[in-house]
PDB file of N, CA, C and O in Angstrom:
ATOM      1  N   MET A   1     -16.039-153.389-101.081  1.00  0.00           N
ATOM      2  CA  MET A   1     -16.353-153.186 -99.671  1.00  0.00           C
ATOM      3  C   MET A   1     -17.197-151.916 -99.553  1.00  0.00           C
ATOM      4  O   MET A   1     -16.994-150.948-100.286  1.00  0.00           O
ATOM      5  N   MET A   2     -18.131-151.939 -98.632  1.00  0.00           N
ATOM      6  CA  MET A   2     -19.030-150.801 -98.411  1.00  0.00           C
ATOM      7  C   MET A   2     -18.931-150.339 -96.961  1.00  0.00           C
ATOM      8  O   MET A   2     -18.621-151.116 -96.059  1.00  0.00           O
ATOM      9  N   ALA A   3     -19.201-149.054 -96.767  1.00  0.00           N
ATOM     10  CA  ALA A   3     -19.278-148.446 -95.435  1.00  0.00           C
ATOM     11  C   ALA A   3     -20.612-147.705 -95.367  1.00  0.00           C
ATOM     12  O   ALA A   3     -21.242-147.451 -96.394  1.00  0.00           O
ATOM     13  N   ILE A   4     -21.029-147.366 -94.168  1.00  0.00           N
ATOM     14  CA  ILE A   4     -22.272-146.612 -93.968  1.00  0.00           C
ATOM     15  C   ILE A   4     -21.922-145.184 -93.576  1.00  0.00           C
ATOM     16  O   ILE A   4     -21.170-144.951 -92.631  1.00  0.00           O
ATOM     17  N   ASP A   5     -22.480-144.234 -94.317  1.00  0.00           N
ATOM     18  CA  ASP A   5     -22.311-142.820 -93.999  1.00  0.00           C
ATOM     19  C   ASP A   5     -23.001-142.583 -92.651  1.00  0.00           C
ATOM     20  O   ASP A   5     -24.207-142.807 -92.546  1.00  0.00           O
ATOM     21  N   PRO A   6     -22.271-142.133 -91.610  1.00  0.00           N
ATOM     22  CA  PRO A   6     -22.872-141.960 -90.287  1.00  0.00           C
ATOM     23  C   PRO A   6     -23.896-140.831 -90.211  1.00  0.00           C
ATOM     24  O   PRO A   6     -24.677-140.773 -89.262  1.00  0.00           O
ATOM     25  N   VAL A   7     -23.905-139.938 -91.191  1.00  0.00           N
ATOM     26  CA  VAL A   7     -24.826-138.798 -91.178  1.00  0.00           C
ATOM     27  C   VAL A   7     -26.175-139.167 -91.782  1.00  0.00           C
ATOM     28  O   VAL A   7     -27.217-138.932 -91.170  1.00  0.00           O
ATOM     29  N   CYS A   8     -26.157-139.749 -92.989  1.00  0.00           N
ATOM     30  CA  CYS A   8     -27.419-140.024 -93.692  1.00  0.00           C
ATOM     31  C   CYS A   8     -27.780-141.501 -93.757  1.00  0.00           C
ATOM     32  O   CYS A   8     -28.920-141.839 -94.077  1.00  0.00           O
ATOM     33  N   GLY A   9     -26.835-142.387 -93.462  1.00  0.00           N
ATOM     34  CA  GLY A   9     -27.115-143.815 -93.477  1.00  0.00           C
ATOM     35  C   GLY A   9     -26.938-144.490 -94.826  1.00  0.00           C
ATOM     36  O   GLY A   9     -27.180-145.691 -94.942  1.00  0.00           O
ATOM     37  N   MET A  10     -26.521-143.747 -95.856  1.00  0.00           N
ATOM     38  CA  MET A  10     -26.313-144.349 -97.184  1.00  0.00           C
ATOM     39  C   MET A  10     -25.095-145.256 -97.186  1.00  0.00           C
ATOM     40  O   MET A  10     -24.143-145.048 -96.434  1.00  0.00           O
ATOM     41  N   GLU A  11     -25.145-146.279 -98.056  1.00  0.00           N
ATOM     42  CA  GLU A  11     -23.973-147.114 -98.276  1.00  0.00           C
ATOM     43  C   GLU A  11     -23.013-146.359 -99.192  1.00  0.00           C
ATOM     44  O   GLU A  11     -23.429-145.731-100.166  1.00  0.00           O
ATOM     45  N   VAL A  12     -21.736-146.429 -98.868  1.00  0.00           N
ATOM     46  CA  VAL A  12     -20.694-145.731 -99.622  1.00  0.00           C
ATOM     47  C   VAL A  12     -19.602-146.744 -99.957  1.00  0.00           C
ATOM     48  O   VAL A  12     -19.163-147.501 -99.092  1.00  0.00           O
ATOM     49  N   ALA A  13     -19.168-146.754-101.210  1.00  0.00           N
ATOM     50  CA  ALA A  13     -18.074-147.638-101.609  1.00  0.00           C
ATOM     51  C   ALA A  13     -16.771-147.163-100.978  1.00  0.00           C
ATOM     52  O   ALA A  13     -16.430-145.982-101.041  1.00  0.00           O
ATOM     53  N   VAL A  14     -16.055-148.092-100.376  1.00  0.00           N
ATOM     54  CA  VAL A  14     -14.756-147.792 -99.783  1.00  0.00           C
ATOM     55  C   VAL A  14     -13.733-147.915-100.909  1.00  0.00           C
ATOM     56  O   VAL A  14     -13.346-149.016-101.302  1.00  0.00           O
ATOM     57  N   GLU A  15     -13.307-146.767-101.416  1.00  0.00           N
ATOM     58  CA  GLU A  15     -12.350-146.731-102.517  1.00  0.00           C
ATOM     59  C   GLU A  15     -11.488-145.481-102.369  1.00  0.00           C
ATOM     60  O   GLU A  15     -11.851-144.569-101.625  1.00  0.00           O
ATOM     61  N   PRO A  16     -10.367-145.424-103.056  1.00  0.00           N
ATOM     62  CA  PRO A  16      -9.446-144.290-102.887  1.00  0.00           C
ATOM     63  C   PRO A  16     -10.070-142.916-103.147  1.00  0.00           C
ATOM     64  O   PRO A  16      -9.678-141.941-102.508  1.00  0.00           O
ATOM     65  N   ALA A  17     -11.024-142.818-104.063  1.00  0.00           N
ATOM     66  CA  ALA A  17     -11.614-141.514-104.395  1.00  0.00           C
ATOM     67  C   ALA A  17     -12.756-141.100-103.456  1.00  0.00           C
ATOM     68  O   ALA A  17     -13.301-140.006-103.597  1.00  0.00           O
ATOM     69  N   ALA A  18     -13.117-141.955-102.513  1.00  0.00           N
ATOM     70  CA  ALA A  18     -14.239-141.671-101.620  1.00  0.00           C
ATOM     71  C   ALA A  18     -13.910-140.532-100.659  1.00  0.00           C
ATOM     72  O   ALA A  18     -12.750-140.306-100.313  1.00  0.00           O
ATOM     73  N   LEU A  19     -14.956-139.819-100.236  1.00  0.00           N
ATOM     74  CA  LEU A  19     -14.805-138.759 -99.240  1.00  0.00           C
ATOM     75  C   LEU A  19     -14.701-139.400 -97.863  1.00  0.00           C
ATOM     76  O   LEU A  19     -15.566-140.187 -97.477  1.00  0.00           O
ATOM     77  N   THR A  20     -13.661-139.071 -97.131  1.00  0.00           N
ATOM     78  CA  THR A  20     -13.457-139.649 -95.803  1.00  0.00           C
ATOM     79  C   THR A  20     -13.035-138.575 -94.817  1.00  0.00           C
ATOM     80  O   THR A  20     -12.621-137.476 -95.184  1.00  0.00           O
ATOM     81  N   SER A  21     -13.156-138.937 -93.564  1.00  0.00           N
ATOM     82  CA  SER A  21     -12.702-138.071 -92.488  1.00  0.00           C
ATOM     83  C   SER A  21     -12.222-138.968 -91.354  1.00  0.00           C
ATOM     84  O   SER A  21     -12.786-140.037 -91.122  1.00  0.00           O
ATOM     85  N   THR A  22     -11.198-138.540 -90.661  1.00  0.00           N
ATOM     86  CA  THR A  22     -10.738-139.287 -89.499  1.00  0.00           C
ATOM     87  C   THR A  22     -11.051-138.489 -88.240  1.00  0.00           C
ATOM     88  O   THR A  22     -11.059-137.258 -88.240  1.00  0.00           O
ATOM     89  N   VAL A  23     -11.305-139.227 -87.176  1.00  0.00           N
ATOM     90  CA  VAL A  23     -11.646-138.607 -85.892  1.00  0.00           C
ATOM     91  C   VAL A  23     -10.895-139.337 -84.788  1.00  0.00           C
ATOM     92  O   VAL A  23     -10.831-140.566 -84.775  1.00  0.00           O
ATOM     93  N   LEU A  24     -10.333-138.578 -83.872  1.00  0.00           N
ATOM     94  CA  LEU A  24      -9.753-139.166 -82.675  1.00  0.00           C
ATOM     95  C   LEU A  24     -10.933-139.438 -81.741  1.00  0.00           C
ATOM     96  O   LEU A  24     -11.327-138.587 -80.944  1.00  0.00           O
ATOM     97  N   VAL A  25     -11.474-140.626 -81.861  1.00  0.00           N
ATOM     98  CA  VAL A  25     -12.712-140.976 -81.162  1.00  0.00           C
ATOM     99  C   VAL A  25     -12.534-140.941 -79.650  1.00  0.00           C
ATOM    100  O   VAL A  25     -13.482-140.635 -78.928  1.00  0.00           O
ATOM    101  N   ALA A  26     -11.362-141.242 -79.170  1.00  0.00           N
ATOM    102  CA  ALA A  26     -11.115-141.237 -77.728  1.00  0.00           C
ATOM    103  C   ALA A  26     -11.400-139.874 -77.101  1.00  0.00           C
ATOM    104  O   ALA A  26     -11.666-139.795 -75.902  1.00  0.00           O
ATOM    105  N   ASP A  27     -11.348-138.803 -77.889  1.00  0.00           N
ATOM    106  CA  ASP A  27     -11.622-137.457 -77.381  1.00  0.00           C
ATOM    107  C   ASP A  27     -13.118-137.152 -77.259  1.00  0.00           C
ATOM    108  O   ASP A  27     -13.492-136.140 -76.667  1.00  0.00           O
ATOM    109  N   LEU A  28     -13.970-138.008 -77.807  1.00  0.00           N
ATOM    110  CA  LEU A  28     -15.413-137.756 -77.794  1.00  0.00           C
ATOM    111  C   LEU A  28     -16.047-138.291 -76.515  1.00  0.00           C
ATOM    112  O   LEU A  28     -15.618-139.316 -75.984  1.00  0.00           O
ATOM    113  N   VAL A  29     -17.062-137.598 -76.029  1.00  0.00           N
ATOM    114  CA  VAL A  29     -17.719-138.009 -74.783  1.00  0.00           C
ATOM    115  C   VAL A  29     -18.397-139.366 -74.904  1.00  0.00           C
ATOM    116  O   VAL A  29     -18.520-140.081 -73.910  1.00  0.00           O
ATOM    117  N   ASN A  30     -18.837-139.731 -76.098  1.00  0.00           N
ATOM    118  CA  ASN A  30     -19.542-141.000 -76.272  1.00  0.00           C
ATOM    119  C   ASN A  30     -18.662-142.079 -76.906  1.00  0.00           C
ATOM    120  O   ASN A  30     -19.178-143.016 -77.516  1.00  0.00           O
ATOM    121  N   ALA A  31     -17.349-141.958 -76.767  1.00  0.00           N
ATOM    122  CA  ALA A  31     -16.413-142.895 -77.387  1.00  0.00           C
ATOM    123  C   ALA A  31     -16.654-144.335 -76.967  1.00  0.00           C
ATOM    124  O   ALA A  31     -16.551-145.246 -77.789  1.00  0.00           O
ATOM    125  N   ALA A  32     -16.970-144.550 -75.707  1.00  0.00           N
ATOM    126  CA  ALA A  32     -17.146-145.907 -75.205  1.00  0.00           C
ATOM    127  C   ALA A  32     -18.604-146.356 -75.181  1.00  0.00           C
ATOM    128  O   ALA A  32     -18.915-147.428 -74.661  1.00  0.00           O
ATOM    129  N   ALA A  33     -19.490-145.551 -75.736  1.00  0.00           N
ATOM    130  CA  ALA A  33     -20.921-145.883 -75.696  1.00  0.00           C
ATOM    131  C   ALA A  33     -21.217-147.133 -76.521  1.00  0.00           C
ATOM    132  O   ALA A  33     -20.854-147.204 -77.695  1.00  0.00           O
ATOM    133  N   PRO A  34     -21.875-148.121 -75.910  1.00  0.00           N
ATOM    134  CA  PRO A  34     -22.228-149.314 -76.670  1.00  0.00           C
ATOM    135  C   PRO A  34     -23.227-148.963 -77.776  1.00  0.00           C
ATOM    136  O   PRO A  34     -24.170-148.204 -77.550  1.00  0.00           O
ATOM    137  N   GLY A  35     -23.015-149.515 -78.958  1.00  0.00           N
ATOM    138  CA  GLY A  35     -23.935-149.284 -80.057  1.00  0.00           C
ATOM    139  C   GLY A  35     -23.646-148.055 -80.892  1.00  0.00           C
ATOM    140  O   GLY A  35     -24.403-147.757 -81.815  1.00  0.00           O
ATOM    141  N   ARG A  36     -22.566-147.325 -80.598  1.00  0.00           N
ATOM    142  CA  ARG A  36     -22.258-146.147 -81.402  1.00  0.00           C
ATOM    143  C   ARG A  36     -21.766-146.581 -82.778  1.00  0.00           C
ATOM    144  O   ARG A  36     -21.283-147.701 -82.949  1.00  0.00           O
ATOM    145  N   HIS A  37     -21.891-145.686 -83.758  1.00  0.00           N
ATOM    146  CA  HIS A  37     -21.389-145.958 -85.103  1.00  0.00           C
ATOM    147  C   HIS A  37     -19.864-146.058 -85.024  1.00  0.00           C
ATOM    148  O   HIS A  37     -19.207-145.177 -84.468  1.00  0.00           O
ATOM    149  N   VAL A  38     -19.314-147.123 -85.576  1.00  0.00           N
ATOM    150  CA  VAL A  38     -17.877-147.358 -85.504  1.00  0.00           C
ATOM    151  C   VAL A  38     -17.278-147.261 -86.899  1.00  0.00           C
ATOM    152  O   VAL A  38     -17.816-147.819 -87.854  1.00  0.00           O
ATOM    153  N   GLY A  39     -16.178-146.560 -87.009  1.00  0.00           N
ATOM    154  CA  GLY A  39     -15.474-146.446 -88.280  1.00  0.00           C
ATOM    155  C   GLY A  39     -14.376-147.483 -88.375  1.00  0.00           C
ATOM    156  O   GLY A  39     -14.273-148.376 -87.534  1.00  0.00           O
ATOM    157  N   ALA A  40     -13.563-147.359 -89.400  1.00  0.00           N
ATOM    158  CA  ALA A  40     -12.426-148.256 -89.583  1.00  0.00           C
ATOM    159  C   ALA A  40     -11.271-147.775 -88.708  1.00  0.00           C
ATOM    160  O   ALA A  40     -10.866-146.614 -88.770  1.00  0.00           O
ATOM    161  N   VAL A  41     -10.759-148.676 -87.909  1.00  0.00           N
ATOM    162  CA  VAL A  41      -9.666-148.355 -86.993  1.00  0.00           C
ATOM    163  C   VAL A  41      -8.353-148.379 -87.766  1.00  0.00           C
ATOM    164  O   VAL A  41      -8.110-149.276 -88.573  1.00  0.00           O
ATOM    165  N   ASP A  42      -7.518-147.390 -87.510  1.00  0.00           N
ATOM    166  CA  ASP A  42      -6.194-147.335 -88.124  1.00  0.00           C
ATOM    167  C   ASP A  42      -5.189-147.835 -87.098  1.00  0.00           C
ATOM    168  O   ASP A  42      -4.944-147.162 -86.097  1.00  0.00           O
ATOM    169  N   PRO A  43      -4.599-149.017 -87.334  1.00  0.00           N
ATOM    170  CA  PRO A  43      -3.657-149.562 -86.345  1.00  0.00           C
ATOM    171  C   PRO A  43      -2.431-148.671 -86.124  1.00  0.00           C
ATOM    172  O   PRO A  43      -1.791-148.750 -85.075  1.00  0.00           O
ATOM    173  N   ALA A  44      -2.105-147.838 -87.089  1.00  0.00           N
ATOM    174  CA  ALA A  44      -0.952-146.944 -86.948  1.00  0.00           C
ATOM    175  C   ALA A  44      -1.265-145.735 -86.073  1.00  0.00           C
ATOM    176  O   ALA A  44      -0.354-145.072 -85.576  1.00  0.00           O
ATOM    177  N   GLU A  45      -2.562-145.446 -85.883  1.00  0.00           N
ATOM    178  CA  GLU A  45      -2.969-144.287 -85.082  1.00  0.00           C
ATOM    179  C   GLU A  45      -4.001-144.726 -84.043  1.00  0.00           C
ATOM    180  O   GLU A  45      -5.198-144.706 -84.328  1.00  0.00           O
ATOM    181  N   PRO A  46      -3.570-145.116 -82.862  1.00  0.00           N
ATOM    182  CA  PRO A  46      -4.490-145.583 -81.829  1.00  0.00           C
ATOM    183  C   PRO A  46      -5.569-144.549 -81.500  1.00  0.00           C
ATOM    184  O   PRO A  46      -5.280-143.368 -81.305  1.00  0.00           O
ATOM    185  N   GLY A  47      -6.808-145.016 -81.442  1.00  0.00           N
ATOM    186  CA  GLY A  47      -7.928-144.152 -81.093  1.00  0.00           C
ATOM    187  C   GLY A  47      -8.531-143.402 -82.266  1.00  0.00           C
ATOM    188  O   GLY A  47      -9.552-142.733 -82.108  1.00  0.00           O
ATOM    189  N   VAL A  48      -7.915-143.499 -83.453  1.00  0.00           N
ATOM    190  CA  VAL A  48      -8.414-142.800 -84.638  1.00  0.00           C
ATOM    191  C   VAL A  48      -9.257-143.757 -85.477  1.00  0.00           C
ATOM    192  O   VAL A  48      -8.867-144.900 -85.714  1.00  0.00           O
ATOM    193  N   GLU A  49     -10.414-143.275 -85.921  1.00  0.00           N
ATOM    194  CA  GLU A  49     -11.278-144.053 -86.809  1.00  0.00           C
ATOM    195  C   GLU A  49     -11.562-143.240 -88.066  1.00  0.00           C
ATOM    196  O   GLU A  49     -11.667-142.014 -88.014  1.00  0.00           O
ATOM    197  N   ARG A  50     -11.684-143.935 -89.198  1.00  0.00           N
ATOM    198  CA  ARG A  50     -11.995-143.302 -90.485  1.00  0.00           C
ATOM    199  C   ARG A  50     -13.446-143.598 -90.838  1.00  0.00           C
ATOM    200  O   ARG A  50     -13.933-144.717 -90.670  1.00  0.00           O
ATOM    201  N   PHE A  51     -14.126-142.560 -91.333  1.00  0.00           N
ATOM    202  CA  PHE A  51     -15.529-142.662 -91.740  1.00  0.00           C
ATOM    203  C   PHE A  51     -15.655-142.231 -93.199  1.00  0.00           C
ATOM    204  O   PHE A  51     -14.916-141.360 -93.659  1.00  0.00           O
ATOM    205  N   TRP A  52     -16.594-142.845 -93.929  1.00  0.00           N
ATOM    206  CA  TRP A  52     -16.825-142.561 -95.342  1.00  0.00           C
ATOM    207  C   TRP A  52     -18.151-141.838 -95.511  1.00  0.00           C
ATOM    208  O   TRP A  52     -19.086-142.049 -94.739  1.00  0.00           O
ATOM    209  N   PHE A  53     -18.227-140.976 -96.533  1.00  0.00           N
ATOM    210  CA  PHE A  53     -19.405-140.133 -96.739  1.00  0.00           C
ATOM    211  C   PHE A  53     -19.877-140.177 -98.184  1.00  0.00           C
ATOM    212  O   PHE A  53     -19.085-140.356 -99.109  1.00  0.00           O
ATOM    213  N   CYS A  54     -21.189-140.008 -98.359  1.00  0.00           N
ATOM    214  CA  CYS A  54     -21.789-140.024 -99.690  1.00  0.00           C
ATOM    215  C   CYS A  54     -21.523-138.726-100.437  1.00  0.00           C
ATOM    216  O   CYS A  54     -21.476-138.718-101.667  1.00  0.00           O
ATOM    217  N   GLY A  55     -21.351-137.635 -99.713  1.00  0.00           N
ATOM    218  CA  GLY A  55     -21.143-136.340-100.346  1.00  0.00           C
ATOM    219  C   GLY A  55     -20.487-135.361 -99.383  1.00  0.00           C
ATOM    220  O   GLY A  55     -20.318-135.627 -98.193  1.00  0.00           O
ATOM    221  N   ARG A  56     -20.131-134.232 -99.945  1.00  0.00           N
ATOM    222  CA  ARG A  56     -19.421-133.207 -99.176  1.00  0.00           C
ATOM    223  C   ARG A  56     -20.256-132.662 -98.012  1.00  0.00           C
ATOM    224  O   ARG A  56     -19.717-132.388 -96.940  1.00  0.00           O
ATOM    225  N   GLY A  57     -21.559-132.506 -98.218  1.00  0.00           N
ATOM    226  CA  GLY A  57     -22.430-131.981 -97.164  1.00  0.00           C
ATOM    227  C   GLY A  57     -22.411-132.854 -95.926  1.00  0.00           C
ATOM    228  O   GLY A  57     -22.291-132.352 -94.809  1.00  0.00           O
ATOM    229  N   CYS A  58     -22.530-134.162 -96.120  1.00  0.00           N
ATOM    230  CA  CYS A  58     -22.496-135.082 -94.978  1.00  0.00           C
ATOM    231  C   CYS A  58     -21.137-135.040 -94.289  1.00  0.00           C
ATOM    232  O   CYS A  58     -21.053-135.067 -93.061  1.00  0.00           O
ATOM    233  N   MET A  59     -20.079-134.973 -95.085  1.00  0.00           N
ATOM    234  CA  MET A  59     -18.734-134.926 -94.511  1.00  0.00           C
ATOM    235  C   MET A  59     -18.543-133.655 -93.673  1.00  0.00           C
ATOM    236  O   MET A  59     -17.965-133.709 -92.587  1.00  0.00           O
ATOM    237  N   LEU A  60     -19.025-132.521 -94.172  1.00  0.00           N
ATOM    238  CA  LEU A  60     -18.894-131.264 -93.432  1.00  0.00           C
ATOM    239  C   LEU A  60     -19.751-131.260 -92.172  1.00  0.00           C
ATOM    240  O   LEU A  60     -19.306-130.792 -91.124  1.00  0.00           O
ATOM    241  N   ASP A  61     -20.981-131.781 -92.261  1.00  0.00           N
ATOM    242  CA  ASP A  61     -21.840-131.872 -91.073  1.00  0.00           C
ATOM    243  C   ASP A  61     -21.171-132.723 -90.002  1.00  0.00           C
ATOM    244  O   ASP A  61     -21.162-132.359 -88.826  1.00  0.00           O
ATOM    245  N   PHE A  62     -20.616-133.849 -90.410  1.00  0.00           N
ATOM    246  CA  PHE A  62     -19.940-134.746 -89.481  1.00  0.00           C
ATOM    247  C   PHE A  62     -18.751-134.033 -88.832  1.00  0.00           C
ATOM    248  O   PHE A  62     -18.544-134.145 -87.624  1.00  0.00           O
ATOM    249  N   GLY A  63     -17.976-133.307 -89.628  1.00  0.00           N
ATOM    250  CA  GLY A  63     -16.817-132.586 -89.104  1.00  0.00           C
ATOM    251  C   GLY A  63     -17.181-131.550 -88.061  1.00  0.00           C
ATOM    252  O   GLY A  63     -16.397-131.271 -87.153  1.00  0.00           O
ATOM    253  N   ASP A  64     -18.392-130.968 -88.191  1.00  0.00           N
ATOM    254  CA  ASP A  64     -18.847-129.969 -87.222  1.00  0.00           C
ATOM    255  C   ASP A  64     -19.245-130.595 -85.888  1.00  0.00           C
ATOM    256  O   ASP A  64     -19.017-130.001 -84.834  1.00  0.00           O
ATOM    257  N   GLU A  65     -19.840-131.791 -85.925  1.00  0.00           N
ATOM    258  CA  GLU A  65     -20.361-132.418 -84.699  1.00  0.00           C
ATOM    259  C   GLU A  65     -20.214-133.946 -84.717  1.00  0.00           C
ATOM    260  O   GLU A  65     -21.223-134.650 -84.718  1.00  0.00           O
ATOM    261  N   PRO A  66     -18.997-134.470 -84.730  1.00  0.00           N
ATOM    262  CA  PRO A  66     -18.858-135.926 -84.802  1.00  0.00           C
ATOM    263  C   PRO A  66     -19.564-136.662 -83.664  1.00  0.00           C
ATOM    264  O   PRO A  66     -20.118-137.738 -83.886  1.00  0.00           O
ATOM    265  N   SER A  67     -19.557-136.104 -82.448  1.00  0.00           N
ATOM    266  CA  SER A  67     -20.216-136.799 -81.330  1.00  0.00           C
ATOM    267  C   SER A  67     -21.696-137.002 -81.589  1.00  0.00           C
ATOM    268  O   SER A  67     -22.257-138.030 -81.210  1.00  0.00           O
ATOM    269  N   ARG A  68     -22.332-136.038 -82.227  1.00  0.00           N
ATOM    270  CA  ARG A  68     -23.773-136.156 -82.526  1.00  0.00           C
ATOM    271  C   ARG A  68     -24.041-137.364 -83.414  1.00  0.00           C
ATOM    272  O   ARG A  68     -24.960-138.140 -83.154  1.00  0.00           O
ATOM    273  N   TYR A  69     -23.239-137.520 -84.458  1.00  0.00           N
ATOM    274  CA  TYR A  69     -23.487-138.580 -85.435  1.00  0.00           C
ATOM    275  C   TYR A  69     -22.992-139.944 -84.979  1.00  0.00           C
ATOM    276  O   TYR A  69     -23.416-140.963 -85.523  1.00  0.00           O
ATOM    277  N   LEU A  70     -22.112-139.983 -84.003  1.00  0.00           N
ATOM    278  CA  LEU A  70     -21.636-141.254 -83.475  1.00  0.00           C
ATOM    279  C   LEU A  70     -22.432-141.705 -82.261  1.00  0.00           C
ATOM    280  O   LEU A  70     -22.256-142.827 -81.788  1.00  0.00           O
ATOM    281  N   ASP A  71     -23.300-140.849 -81.755  1.00  0.00           N
ATOM    282  CA  ASP A  71     -24.127-141.191 -80.603  1.00  0.00           C
ATOM    283  C   ASP A  71     -25.034-142.367 -80.959  1.00  0.00           C
ATOM    284  O   ASP A  71     -25.664-142.364 -82.016  1.00  0.00           O
ATOM    285  N   PRO A  72     -25.104-143.375 -80.081  1.00  0.00           N
ATOM    286  CA  PRO A  72     -25.970-144.533 -80.371  1.00  0.00           C
ATOM    287  C   PRO A  72     -27.441-144.174 -80.547  1.00  0.00           C
ATOM    288  O   PRO A  72     -28.178-144.904 -81.211  1.00  0.00           O
ATOM    289  N   ALA A  73     -27.877-143.062 -79.965  1.00  0.00           N
ATOM    290  CA  ALA A  73     -29.279-142.655 -80.073  1.00  0.00           C
ATOM    291  C   ALA A  73     -29.574-141.943 -81.394  1.00  0.00           C
ATOM    292  O   ALA A  73     -30.740-141.740 -81.732  1.00  0.00           O
ATOM    293  N   PHE A  74     -28.533-141.558 -82.151  1.00  0.00           N
ATOM    294  CA  PHE A  74     -28.738-140.846 -83.410  1.00  0.00           C
ATOM    295  C   PHE A  74     -29.229-141.816 -84.482  1.00  0.00           C
ATOM    296  O   PHE A  74     -28.669-142.898 -84.661  1.00  0.00           O
ATOM    297  N   THR A  75     -30.274-141.416 -85.185  1.00  0.00           N
ATOM    298  CA  THR A  75     -30.800-142.195 -86.306  1.00  0.00           C
ATOM    299  C   THR A  75     -30.577-141.385 -87.579  1.00  0.00           C
ATOM    300  O   THR A  75     -31.093-140.274 -87.700  1.00  0.00           O
ATOM    301  N   PRO A  76     -29.806-141.934 -88.541  1.00  0.00           N
ATOM    302  CA  PRO A  76     -29.586-141.203 -89.794  1.00  0.00           C
ATOM    303  C   PRO A  76     -30.918-140.888 -90.472  1.00  0.00           C
ATOM    304  O   PRO A  76     -31.855-141.686 -90.441  1.00  0.00           O
ATOM    305  N   SER A  77     -30.978-139.706 -91.082  1.00  0.00           N
ATOM    306  CA  SER A  77     -32.222-139.239 -91.687  1.00  0.00           C
ATOM    307  C   SER A  77     -32.452-139.790 -93.086  1.00  0.00           C
ATOM    308  O   SER A  77     -33.569-139.712 -93.598  1.00  0.00           O
ATOM    309  N   GLY A  78     -31.432-140.340 -93.710  1.00  0.00           N
ATOM    310  CA  GLY A  78     -31.567-140.811 -95.080  1.00  0.00           C
ATOM    311  C   GLY A  78     -31.509-139.636 -96.035  1.00  0.00           C
ATOM    312  O   GLY A  78     -31.617-138.480 -95.625  1.00  0.00           O
ATOM    313  N   MET A  79     -31.340-139.937 -97.298  1.00  0.00           N
ATOM    314  CA  MET A  79     -31.214-138.882 -98.306  1.00  0.00           C
ATOM    315  C   MET A  79     -32.467-138.816 -99.146  1.00  0.00           C
ATOM    316  O   MET A  79     -32.559-137.989-100.053  1.00  0.00           O
TER     317      MET A  79
END
């Protein structure tokens, strides 16, 4: 299974060793925006989504500004 890194747009393998981050998306201003990047929903934690990253830099950038990278108008820059 593959996921898309919301920061750079790279495909990332969904596996136990992958870099991930969870976000309480309901707290973001663009949570309900149509077309936003959507992560994997955790049924045990309502409103929380998990995102996968190609590297530590993308994960840290995302952690600083998740709303920016989940905004439907954001276009990943690629690596």
